[in-house]
N, C-alpha and C positions, 0 to 999 in steps of 0.2 A: 549416568551420562558420561561419555568419553569426551574430554575437553582438550586432549593433547594437541590437536591440530590448531588450536587457537592460542596456545601458549608457546613457550620456547622449547618445542619438542617436534619430532617428525610429523609430517602431514598424515592424518588418518581420517577417512571419511566416516561420518556417523549420520544418523537419521535427522539430526537437528538442522543440517543444511550447510555444513562447512564448505568454504571455498577451496577448490582444488588449485592451489597456487600459493605463492609466497605472500603472506600478509606483511607489509612493511613495518608495522608497529606491533609490538608484543606486550602482553600482560603476563604478570607472574601467575602461577597456578593459584595462589591465595587470592589475588585480585579477581581473577575470573570466577573462581568458586563463589566468592561473596556476591559478585554482581549477577551470577546466574541462578541464585536461589529463587525458587518458585513460591509465591504467596497465594494460596488458593482463596483465602478470604478476600484479598484485594481483587482477585479475578471476579468473584461473585459480586462484590460491591460495584465494580465498573459495569458488569453486565446488567445488573439491576438498575443502576443509575441511568444507563442509556435507554433501556426500555421504558423506564419511568418518565424520562424526559419526552419520549415520543407520545406517551399517553397524556401527559400534562399539556403538551402542545396542541393535541387534538381537542382536548377539553376546552382550553382557553379560546381556541379559534372558533369552535362551535358556539361558545357562550357569548363572545364579543365579535361576532362575524363581521368582516369587511373584506373587500377584495385585496386591499393592501396587507391586512393581517394574514390572509390566506397565502399570499406570495411569500411572506416572511415564514409562515409555517412550512411551506415547501422547502425552503432553504434550511430551516432548523431540522426538519425530519430527515431530509436527504443527508445532512451532515451527521445525524445520529445513526442513520443506516451505515454510513461510512465508518463511524466509530465501531459499530458492532462487527463489521467486516474486518477491521483492523484487529479486533480481539479474536476473530476467527483465524486470522493470519498468525497470531501468537499460538493459537491451538494447533495450527499446522506444523509449527516448530516445537510442539509439545511444551509450551511455556505457560499454559493456564493452570493445569492441575498435575500433581505428581502421578496420580492414577491415570494411566493412558486410556483405559476404557472410558472413564468419565470424561477425560479430556476430549476424546474423539466424539463421544455422544453429544456433549454440549456444543462442540464446534460444528457438528452437522445440524442438529435439530433446532438449537436455540439461536445459532449465529449464521450458519450457511444457508440452509434450505429456505428460510423466509426470504432470502435475497436471490433465490434461484441458482445457488452455487452449491455444488457438492464438495465438501472440504477434502474428502479423500482423493478426488480427481484433481483438485487444485493442488494438493500436496505433491502429487507425482510430478506435475508440471513445475511447481515452484522450487522444489528441492533441486531439480535438474538445473533450473535457472541459477540458483545459488552456487552450485558446484562448478558449473561451466560458464560462468558469467560472460556474456557477449562473445560467445564462440559458436561454432557450428553445432555443438551439443546443447546449447541453450535454446529451448523451444520458443521462448519469448523473442529472443534475438532473431531467430530464423523467421518467425511469423511476421516480423515487421520489415524485413528486407524487401526492397522494391515497392514499398507502400509509400506513396507521396505524402500521406498524412504525417509520417514520421521522419521526414527529411528536414533537417535544420542546418543553418538558419533558414527561415522562410519570411516572405514579405508580411508585414503587420496585418494587412487586410486579409491575407490567406489564413493567418492564425485566428483572427477575429471571426471569420466565417466558420472555421472549424469549431470553435468554442460555441458559437451561436447554434450550430446544428446540434451540438451536444445538449445544451441547456434547453433547447426547444423541443427535444424529443425526436428530432429527425434522424438521429443516429441510433435509435433504440434497437433497430433490427440487427445492427452490427453486433451489439452486445449479446443478443439472443443467439446468433449464429456462433459467436466465439465461445459462449458458455456451453453450447451444445458440442462444439469441437473438443473442448476439454473433457467432457464426459465420454465422448466417442473414443478418445485416445486412451481411456482407462478401461481395464477389464474388471467389470463389477459383476457380482453374483446376482442371480435372479431375486434372491431374498432382499438384497440391498435395494434393487429397483422397486420391488413391490412395497417395501417399507417407505421409501422416499415418496413415491407417487401416491401411496395410500395416505401419507401425511398431507399432501396437497389436496387430495379429495376430501379428507376429513375437515381440513381448514375451510375449504370452499363451501362445503355443506353447512358448516357452522355459521359462516358469514351470511349465506343465503337465508338460513333459518332465522337468524337474528335481524334480518332486514337491513344489513349493513353493507350491501354491495356497493352502493354509491359512496359511502364513507371510505370503504376499502380502496376504491379507485382514486378518490380525492387525496387521501392521506397516506397511501402506501405506494400504489402503482405510479402515480404521477411523480412524486419525489424520486422514486427509484430510477425512472427513465429520463429524468431531466437534470435536476441539480446534482444527483449522485454521479451521473455520467460525466458531467462537465468537470466536477472537482476531481474525479478519478483521472481525467485527461491531464489536468494541470499538474496533479501529483506525479503522474507517470512521466510527464515531460521533465519535471524537476529531478526525478530519481536517476534517469539515465540518458537524457538528451542534452545536446548543445553544451557538452563539457569538453574543455580544451586545457588539460593540465599536463601536457607532455607525455612522454613515453613511459608511463608508470602505471601501477595498479590503481593509483588514486584517480586516474582518468576515467574509471568505469562508473562512478556514481558521485553524487554530491550530497552534502548536508545543507539544509536551508534553515536559516534563522527565522522562525515563524513569529509574526506579531500576534498579539492576543486575539484579535478578531480572526486571523487566519487559523489559529488553533481551535477556535470555536466552529467556524464554518467550512474549513477546508482541510486542516491537518491535525485532527485530534490524536490523543494517545501517543504523543511524541513520535509520530510517524515521520516527521521531518528529519529525524536523525538517521538517514538512510545509509550513509557511509558506515556509521558505527554498526548498524544492523548487519550489513553485509560482511564486515570484518569479524563480528562476534555475534552470530545469530542465536547463541544460547542465552543471551541477556534479554529478559522480558521487557516489555514496552515501558513499564514504570521506572526502570533503572537506566534507560538510555541517556537521560540528561546527566546522571552521575558518570556514566561511561564516557560521554563526550567531554566532560570536565577533566576526567582522568587522562584521556588521550591527548588533550591539549598540553599536558605536562610532559608528554613523551617526546623524545627527539624525533624530528621529521614530520610529525603529524600536522602541526600548525602551518608549516611551510608547504607541505605537499597537498593537503586536503583542499578540495574545491568547496568553499563555504560561500553561499549566496545570502544576501541580506534579507530577502523576503521572497514570497512566491511571485509578487509583481516583478521583483528583480529578475527572477528566473525567466519570466515571459519576455522581459527586455533582452536578456541574453539570447533568447531563442529567435529573435527577429533580425533580419538583415536583408541586404539586397540580393542575396543568393549568388554572390560573385565567387564564392569558394564552395567546392563540393562538400557535402556532409550527409551523414545518415543519423538516425536517432541515437545510435551508439557506435562511435568509431572503434575500429580495432586500435590497440594501444600504439601501434606503429604509425597511425595516421593522425594522432592528436597534435594539437598546437600549443599555444601559449597559455599561461595562467590567466585566471580572471583577476580583476582588480583587487579583490579581497585576498586572493592567494599571493599576489605579487607583494602586497604590503605586509604579508605575514599576519594578517588580522585574524584573530580567533574570537570566539564568542563564549562568554560564561553561560553555563547551562541554566535556563529557566526551567523551569520544570521539564473493461476493464475498458477506444479499444480496451479490453478485458483480456488477459487475466488481471486480477485486481491489484496485486501487490508484487511489484517487481523488486 
């Protein structure tokens, strides 16, 4: 892996997803090499643990059935689906396994396809987003222009209605259209399409044969199009919306200090360290807290980074009377003042879509 663009050396694009621009904080080659090490056994452990948690949740809900327990199961399973997609996102950056063939196979079949996502199509979109963040070449940025859902700040009741439509499943069709648009923007072989849709046909046949169609709808489809949709919205807002840190590269994304409940139900796998991920995408998810702690010791990061206290705090930052023009991601020349946490120079010690999924 070529890491030169992330250390004190000239910019050089590589498939990991380096940002084409000047990163204001640098790591030494030794620091980045250590942080970027891939641990395949840890990848397998996290994949197995998330699928195991889904199976355990279904078992407990069926054994001790109640409407309240089922609602809790929706939140838990939706959050675990989210965790598996975050692991797929690491696979898109080639951070799960050293063997790229294995990395891509697991990213597709085990992590992506069950969530109706093709990892290879998502990679094409996502790497462009990383390289050309919030510019005309960023497909995510272009997709959200002139979309009122991604204009911030917005009145609190508008944001509440938007989140309600997400969690109630009313916005499910938007996700299907957007997932389809990602696939249509990619040139895939006939063999890939036959394999992917053959996978779906085989899974559906097995579900029907086992008489589990109702359970599949209750414990997979409903969480996928309700809780998962809502938490992806909140996470996506946190990553690139309502940020006002001045005319710097720091204005393009934020890091959110997630509380323990938020890490369980909303932002697992250290996905809240999004600024760190954009600066150094070669660092796998399990080392992002260590990267965050290291960056806090570097000149300029603590003062420049947009650090929010929690995801609830992010939503508070996203609401207002709408007296000032805003979009989901301003160009650097249009950003304003620091947030309260940035003004005070406050940093945090490391504790441990709309779609596309991971911006």
